C-alpha positions as CSV (number, residue, x, y, z in Angstrom):
1,M,24.3,85.1,-91.2
2,T,20.5,83.7,-91.1
3,E,19.8,80.0,-91.5
4,P,18.1,78.8,-94.7
5,Y,14.5,78.4,-94.6
6,Q,13.5,74.9,-94.6
7,A,9.9,74.0,-95.4
8,E,7.8,71.8,-93.0
9,P,7.7,68.2,-94.8
10,P,4.8,67.1,-95.7
11,P,2.4,65.2,-93.6
12,S,2.5,61.1,-93.6
13,V,-1.0,59.6,-94.2
14,V,-2.4,56.1,-93.4
15,I,-5.4,55.3,-95.6
16,A,-8.1,52.7,-94.2
17,D,-10.7,51.4,-96.4
18,D,-12.2,48.0,-97.4
19,Q,-12.3,49.0,-100.8
20,A,-9.1,48.8,-102.9
21,L,-10.0,51.0,-105.3
22,V,-11.1,53.6,-102.9
23,R,-7.4,53.3,-101.1
24,G,-6.0,53.7,-104.2
25,G,-7.6,56.8,-105.8
26,F,-7.0,58.1,-102.4
27,K,-3.3,57.4,-102.8
28,M,-3.1,58.6,-106.3
29,I,-4.7,61.9,-105.0
30,L,-2.5,62.8,-102.4
31,G,0.7,61.3,-104.0
32,A,0.2,63.8,-106.6
33,A,-0.1,66.8,-104.2
34,G,3.4,65.1,-102.3
35,I,2.0,63.8,-99.4
36,P,3.2,60.1,-99.0
37,V,0.7,57.1,-98.1
38,V,2.8,55.3,-95.8
39,A,0.3,52.1,-95.3
40,E,-3.1,51.1,-95.9
41,A,-5.4,49.1,-94.5
42,A,-8.4,46.9,-95.3
43,D,-10.1,46.8,-91.9
44,G,-9.7,48.3,-88.6
45,Q,-7.4,46.2,-86.9
46,Q,-5.1,46.7,-89.8
47,A,-5.5,50.5,-89.5
48,V,-4.5,50.3,-85.8
49,A,-1.6,47.9,-86.3
50,A,-0.2,50.4,-89.5
51,V,-0.9,53.4,-87.3
52,L,1.4,52.2,-84.4
53,K,4.1,50.7,-86.9
54,H,4.4,53.9,-89.0
55,R,3.3,56.7,-86.7
56,P,1.5,58.9,-89.4
57,D,0.5,62.6,-88.9
58,V,-3.0,61.7,-90.5
59,V,-5.1,58.7,-90.9
60,L,-7.9,58.8,-93.6
61,M,-10.9,56.3,-91.7
62,D,-13.4,54.9,-93.4
63,I,-16.6,53.9,-91.0
64,R,-17.8,50.6,-92.0
65,M,-15.1,48.1,-92.6
66,P,-15.5,44.4,-91.4
67,E,-13.2,43.1,-88.5
68,M,-13.0,46.3,-86.4
69,D,-15.1,49.5,-87.5
70,G,-13.4,52.8,-88.1
71,L,-15.1,53.9,-84.9
72,E,-13.5,51.6,-82.7
73,A,-10.2,51.7,-84.6
74,T,-10.3,55.4,-83.8
75,R,-11.1,54.7,-80.1
76,R,-7.8,52.8,-79.9
77,I,-5.5,54.6,-82.1
78,L,-6.2,57.8,-80.0
79,A,-5.7,56.1,-76.6
80,A,-2.2,54.3,-77.9
81,P,0.5,56.5,-76.5
82,A,2.4,55.6,-79.6
83,A,0.4,57.5,-81.4
84,A,-0.1,60.7,-79.6
85,G,-0.3,63.5,-82.6
86,C,-2.1,61.5,-85.0
87,R,-5.0,63.1,-86.5
88,I,-7.6,60.9,-87.9
89,V,-10.3,62.4,-90.4
90,I,-13.3,60.1,-90.9
91,L,-14.2,59.7,-94.9
92,T,-17.9,57.9,-95.6
93,T,-20.6,57.9,-98.0
94,F,-22.9,57.8,-94.9
95,D,-23.9,61.3,-94.3
96,L,-25.7,60.1,-91.2
97,D,-26.1,61.9,-87.7
98,Q,-25.3,58.9,-85.5
99,Y,-21.9,58.4,-87.5
100,V,-20.8,62.1,-87.3
101,Y,-21.3,62.3,-83.6
102,A,-19.8,59.0,-82.7
103,A,-16.7,59.9,-84.9
104,L,-16.2,63.2,-83.0
105,S,-17.0,61.8,-79.7
106,A,-14.3,59.2,-80.6
107,G,-11.7,61.7,-81.1
108,A,-11.9,62.5,-84.7
109,S,-10.5,65.3,-86.1
110,G,-12.5,65.6,-89.2
111,F,-15.3,64.4,-91.1
112,L,-16.0,64.5,-94.9
113,L,-17.9,62.6,-97.3
114,K,-16.3,60.7,-99.9
115,D,-17.4,63.0,-102.7
116,V,-15.4,65.4,-101.6
117,S,-13.1,67.0,-104.1
118,P,-9.3,66.1,-104.9
119,E,-8.6,69.7,-103.6
120,Q,-10.6,68.9,-100.5
121,L,-9.1,66.2,-99.7
122,V,-5.5,67.3,-99.9
123,A,-6.6,70.3,-97.9
124,A,-8.3,68.2,-95.0
125,V,-5.1,66.3,-94.5
126,R,-3.0,69.6,-94.4
127,L,-5.3,71.3,-92.4
128,V,-5.7,68.7,-89.4
129,R,-2.1,68.2,-89.8
130,T,-1.8,71.8,-88.3
131,G,-3.8,70.8,-85.4
132,D,-6.9,72.2,-86.7
133,A,-10.6,70.6,-87.0
134,L,-12.3,69.9,-90.2
135,L,-16.2,69.4,-90.6
136,A,-18.1,70.0,-93.6
137,P,-20.8,72.6,-93.6
138,S,-23.4,70.0,-94.1
139,I,-22.2,68.2,-91.1
140,T,-21.5,71.0,-88.9
141,R,-25.3,72.1,-89.9
142,R,-26.8,68.5,-89.0
143,L,-24.6,68.3,-85.8
144,V,-26.0,71.3,-84.7
145,E,-29.8,70.5,-85.0
146,R,-29.6,66.7,-84.0
147,F,-27.4,67.4,-81.0
148,A,-28.0,70.8,-79.7
149,P,-30.0,70.9,-76.6
150,R,-34.2,71.1,-77.0
151,E,-34.4,72.8,-73.7
152,T,-32.5,75.3,-71.8
153,T,-29.1,74.0,-70.2
154,S,-27.4,75.4,-67.8
155,L,-23.8,76.4,-68.9
156,L,-22.5,75.0,-65.7
157,V,-23.0,71.6,-66.7
158,H,-19.2,71.6,-67.8
159,G,-18.3,73.5,-64.8
160,E,-14.9,74.9,-66.3
161,L,-16.8,77.0,-68.7
162,S,-17.0,79.6,-66.0
163,E,-13.1,80.1,-66.3
164,L,-13.8,81.3,-69.7
165,T,-13.7,85.2,-70.2
166,P,-16.6,86.5,-72.3
167,R,-14.7,86.9,-75.4
168,E,-13.6,83.0,-75.2
169,L,-17.0,82.3,-74.9
170,E,-18.0,83.8,-77.6
171,V,-15.4,82.4,-80.1
172,L,-16.3,79.1,-78.4
173,G,-19.8,79.5,-79.8
174,L,-18.7,80.9,-83.2
175,L,-16.3,77.5,-83.1
176,A,-19.8,75.4,-82.9
177,R,-20.7,76.9,-86.1
178,G,-17.8,75.7,-87.7
179,L,-16.2,78.6,-88.3
180,S,-12.2,78.9,-89.4
181,N,-9.7,80.9,-87.7
182,A,-10.3,83.1,-90.7
183,E,-13.3,83.6,-90.7
184,L,-13.3,84.1,-86.9
185,A,-10.7,86.6,-87.1
186,A,-13.1,88.5,-90.0
187,H,-16.1,88.2,-87.8
188,L,-14.5,88.9,-84.6
189,T,-12.4,91.9,-86.1
190,L,-9.3,90.6,-85.0
191,S,-6.1,89.0,-86.5
192,E,-5.7,85.3,-87.0
193,A,-3.0,85.2,-84.7
194,T,-5.4,86.4,-81.7
195,V,-7.6,83.9,-82.7
196,K,-5.2,80.9,-82.5
197,T,-4.3,82.7,-79.1
198,H,-8.1,82.3,-77.6
199,V,-8.7,79.0,-79.2
200,A,-5.6,77.7,-77.8
201,R,-6.4,79.2,-74.1
202,I,-10.0,77.9,-74.8
203,L,-8.5,74.0,-75.1
204,A,-6.2,74.6,-72.4
205,K,-8.8,76.0,-69.8
206,L,-11.4,73.1,-71.0
207,R,-9.0,70.5,-71.1
208,L,-9.7,69.6,-74.7
209,R,-7.5,67.8,-77.4
210,D,-8.6,69.9,-80.1
211,R,-11.4,72.1,-81.6
212,V,-13.7,69.2,-82.1
213,Q,-14.1,68.5,-78.7
214,A,-14.8,71.8,-78.0
215,V,-17.7,72.0,-80.6
216,V,-19.0,68.9,-79.6
217,L,-19.0,70.5,-75.8
218,A,-20.4,73.6,-77.2
219,Y,-23.6,71.5,-78.3
220,E,-23.9,69.4,-74.9
221,T,-23.7,72.3,-72.6
222,G,-26.1,74.3,-74.4
223,L,-23.6,77.1,-75.6
224,A,-24.7,76.4,-79.2
225,S,-28.1,76.1,-80.4
226,P,-29.3,75.3,-83.8
227,S,-31.5,78.9,-84.3
228,S,-28.3,81.2,-83.2
229,G,-25.4,79.2,-83.5
230,S,-24.3,80.5,-79.8
231,R,-25.9,82.1,-77.1
């Protein structure tokens, strides 16, 4: 006799933003989708405390906040053993290069502008909870154009790249272009399960936490380029 199917519980969320109206709006949107908001925070210090207390699956983190900004709060949260497994999505009105790169380098799993639709917000929370990474297309383009090396860079800058197979290098280059697993599968004519296996092996070989770190590494080593996406 087979056991009854048990749906996975919805991700729990902490919202960190210094504007009460913004927090309230996000909470209402997530609540309507059945996603519980376990705490709210008006600054970075409150965000860190809320995460350590409630241990949410996902944090929606503003960048510009008093006392401690969202970037520093992100660093502290991800460095805390008690917050292991927590994913952070940066939400901001500022579509600026330095914030994008700083947020990703700090360990954020996603970066969205505050003008996203309710459906996109809900999808983002669910996506990063599964361990995937999320970048708005406009942000991915900016990241490539701003931070991809201007000169030829040796791929040996990160020695472990030599451990990747040609197919894994191809997948990493496509990841840097912001392709989802479904898009990777279609592009490479593979199943999504096979793509997930490739991505998991890349992260393990390079000792990276998630896809965002892989994207940053691809730019820094020259594997990704503004003109072709990968080389």
